[in-house]
Residue frames relative to the residue before (quaternion, step in Angstrom):
aa qw qx qy qz dx dy dz
L 1.0000 0.0000 0.0000 0.0000 0.00 0.00 0.00
E 0.6134 0.5477 -0.3464 0.4515 3.56 1.09 -0.67
I 0.6259 0.5371 -0.3297 0.4594 3.59 1.02 -0.81
K 0.7027 0.4513 -0.2516 0.4891 3.57 1.07 -0.74
S 0.4536 -0.7182 0.4110 0.3310 3.59 1.35 0.18
K 0.3439 0.7101 -0.5308 0.3095 3.56 1.03 0.78
K 0.2473 -0.7888 0.5495 0.1216 3.56 -0.72 1.07
A 0.7861 0.1237 -0.0600 0.6026 3.58 1.13 -0.65
Y 0.0455 0.7803 -0.6175 0.0883 3.53 -1.12 0.74
N 0.3309 -0.7105 0.5686 0.2497 3.54 -1.27 0.17
F 0.7470 -0.4001 0.2710 0.4566 3.56 -1.29 0.09
N 0.6455 0.5370 -0.3354 0.4271 3.59 0.92 -0.82
H 0.6118 0.5282 -0.3496 0.4738 3.61 1.06 -0.66
V 0.6610 0.5082 -0.2996 0.4638 3.57 0.92 -0.95
Y 0.6798 0.4924 -0.3007 0.4527 3.58 0.87 -0.91
E 0.6215 0.5291 -0.3421 0.4656 3.62 1.01 -0.71
E 0.6455 0.5034 -0.3195 0.4774 3.60 0.97 -0.80
Y 0.6293 0.5339 -0.3251 0.4618 3.57 1.01 -0.84
Q 0.6662 0.4985 -0.3058 0.4629 3.60 0.88 -0.91
Q 0.6571 0.4986 -0.3133 0.4705 3.60 0.98 -0.79
M 0.6349 0.5150 -0.3300 0.4719 3.59 1.00 -0.78
F 0.6576 0.5091 -0.3106 0.4603 3.56 0.94 -0.87
A 0.6467 0.5225 -0.3209 0.4536 3.58 0.98 -0.82
L 0.6956 0.4761 -0.2717 0.4643 3.59 1.03 -0.76
F 0.8501 0.2164 -0.0442 0.4781 3.56 0.80 -1.04
G 0.6773 0.5075 -0.2992 0.4406 3.59 1.13 -0.45
N 0.1164 -0.7428 0.6395 0.1601 3.46 -1.37 -0.11
N 0.6658 -0.5560 0.3237 0.3778 3.56 -1.14 0.52
S 0.6219 0.5616 -0.3547 0.4148 3.62 1.11 -0.42
T 0.6048 0.5787 -0.3712 0.4019 3.63 1.16 -0.35
G 0.3657 -0.7431 0.4873 0.2768 3.59 1.12 -0.49
L 0.4736 0.7065 -0.4179 0.3191 3.60 1.23 0.29
N 0.6063 0.5759 -0.3656 0.4087 3.59 1.15 -0.29
F 0.0596 -0.8233 0.5642 -0.0200 3.54 -0.09 1.34
G 0.5226 -0.6297 0.4794 0.3172 3.54 -1.13 0.65
K 0.6938 -0.5035 0.3312 0.3943 3.52 -1.30 0.38
E 0.6401 0.5294 -0.3354 0.4444 3.62 0.99 -0.75
A 0.6661 0.4843 -0.3021 0.4801 3.60 0.93 -0.85
A 0.6486 0.5098 -0.3184 0.4669 3.58 1.00 -0.78
L 0.6353 0.5188 -0.3325 0.4654 3.60 1.01 -0.75
E 0.6228 0.5273 -0.3372 0.4694 3.58 1.01 -0.74
S 0.6534 0.4966 -0.3102 0.4798 3.60 0.96 -0.79
Y 0.6296 0.5304 -0.3228 0.4670 3.58 1.02 -0.82
M 0.6388 0.5204 -0.3218 0.4664 3.60 1.00 -0.81
R 0.6371 0.5144 -0.3264 0.4721 3.60 1.06 -0.70
L 0.6168 0.5306 -0.3454 0.4676 3.60 1.07 -0.68
I 0.6309 0.5108 -0.3257 0.4848 3.58 1.07 -0.71
D 0.6606 0.5195 -0.3027 0.4495 3.58 0.89 -0.94
Q 0.7302 0.4198 -0.2239 0.4903 3.58 1.03 -0.83
K 0.4783 -0.7171 0.3892 0.3249 3.58 1.36 0.18
F 0.3899 0.6804 -0.5135 0.3484 3.58 1.04 0.81
V 0.7381 0.2180 -0.1405 0.6228 3.56 1.28 -0.50
M 0.1424 -0.7760 0.6102 0.0719 3.54 -0.93 0.94
L 0.3075 -0.7518 0.5568 0.1740 3.55 -0.75 1.07
S 0.2434 -0.7778 0.5649 0.1294 3.55 -0.98 0.87
D 0.6467 0.4746 -0.3021 0.5150 3.57 1.31 -0.09
N 0.1147 -0.8424 0.5259 0.0238 3.59 -0.34 1.24
R 0.4075 0.7246 -0.4744 0.2895 3.59 1.23 0.13
R 0.4310 -0.7257 0.4817 0.2357 3.57 -0.82 0.99
C 0.6687 0.5363 -0.3042 0.4157 3.58 1.06 -0.70
V 0.6245 0.5284 -0.3395 0.4642 3.61 1.26 -0.17
Q 0.4537 -0.6832 0.5021 0.2745 3.58 -0.86 0.98
L 0.6595 -0.5539 0.3467 0.3716 3.56 -1.11 0.74
E 0.6877 0.5078 -0.3093 0.4166 3.60 0.85 -0.89
Y 0.7056 0.4277 -0.2624 0.5004 3.61 1.26 -0.26
K 0.5203 0.6339 -0.4236 0.3846 3.61 1.24 -0.08
M 0.4206 -0.7086 0.5123 0.2419 3.54 -0.90 0.96
G 0.0692 0.7904 -0.6045 0.0709 3.54 -1.13 0.72
C 0.2415 -0.7506 0.5863 0.1859 3.54 -1.31 -0.11
L 0.4915 -0.6442 0.5087 0.2909 3.52 -1.20 0.65
L 0.3357 -0.7790 0.5026 0.1670 3.58 -0.83 0.98
M 0.6543 0.4100 -0.3200 0.5489 3.58 1.30 0.25
M 0.4442 -0.6719 0.5199 0.2845 3.57 -1.09 0.67
G 0.6587 -0.5303 0.3691 0.3855 3.56 -1.20 0.50
M 0.6480 0.5222 -0.3334 0.4430 3.58 0.97 -0.77
D 0.6133 0.5345 -0.3477 0.4662 3.60 1.11 -0.60
L 0.6602 0.4954 -0.2988 0.4790 3.56 0.97 -0.89
E 0.6467 0.5328 -0.3169 0.4444 3.56 0.94 -0.90
A 0.6637 0.5029 -0.3081 0.4600 3.60 0.88 -0.92
T 0.6585 0.5076 -0.3074 0.4628 3.59 0.98 -0.82
I 0.6765 0.4867 -0.2978 0.4655 3.58 0.89 -0.91
Q 0.6450 0.5262 -0.3280 0.4466 3.61 0.96 -0.79
R 0.6801 0.4807 -0.2879 0.4727 3.61 1.10 -0.64
H 0.5823 0.5944 -0.3745 0.4091 3.58 1.20 -0.46
P 0.4008 -0.7690 0.4417 0.2298 3.61 -0.49 1.14
R 0.7548 0.3695 -0.2185 0.4961 3.62 1.08 -0.50
C 0.3047 0.7580 -0.5176 0.2545 3.58 1.18 0.47
P 0.4916 -0.6741 0.4579 0.3071 3.62 -0.80 0.94
E 0.5822 -0.6242 0.4084 0.3236 3.55 -1.01 0.86
A 0.6091 0.5644 -0.3600 0.4253 3.61 1.02 -0.72
L 0.6685 0.4835 -0.3001 0.4789 3.58 1.01 -0.78
R 0.6274 0.5219 -0.3357 0.4704 3.60 0.98 -0.79
H 0.6404 0.5306 -0.3170 0.4558 3.58 0.99 -0.87
C 0.6563 0.5117 -0.3052 0.4629 3.57 0.93 -0.91
L 0.6800 0.4924 -0.2925 0.4579 3.59 0.90 -0.87
G 0.6431 0.5386 -0.3205 0.4401 3.56 1.13 -0.57
R 0.6587 0.4770 -0.2970 0.5003 3.59 1.25 -0.28
K 0.2234 -0.8422 0.4816 0.0941 3.55 0.12 1.33
N 0.7740 0.3774 -0.1930 0.4704 3.60 0.95 -0.75
V 0.3753 0.7196 -0.5000 0.3022 3.57 1.15 0.48
H 0.0058 0.7712 -0.6357 0.0332 3.55 -0.81 1.07
T 0.1703 -0.7794 0.5959 0.0920 3.55 -0.77 1.04
I 0.7282 0.3927 -0.3618 0.4297 3.51 -1.41 0.31
């Protein structure tokens, strides 16, 4: 989403990008393809840990539709993932492709 110059997004935008990344670089043997419920739980943890800040404070809007932004830049995430010794190869491969644009 950062490559596409998106400043705000909701969970559904993030999950769509994840599915597209998985379709391009993942395979079923890696175990990286998480269902939407598990991904939403992870997204909620990112909010709790202050990695994602929601900009939509309306109570009547479901969490997956509330707009927010990531408080870390892509290069910070990339550097952290590259240093992680157990990072799945599919994710490392995706991060190594700087000019990949989906959609």
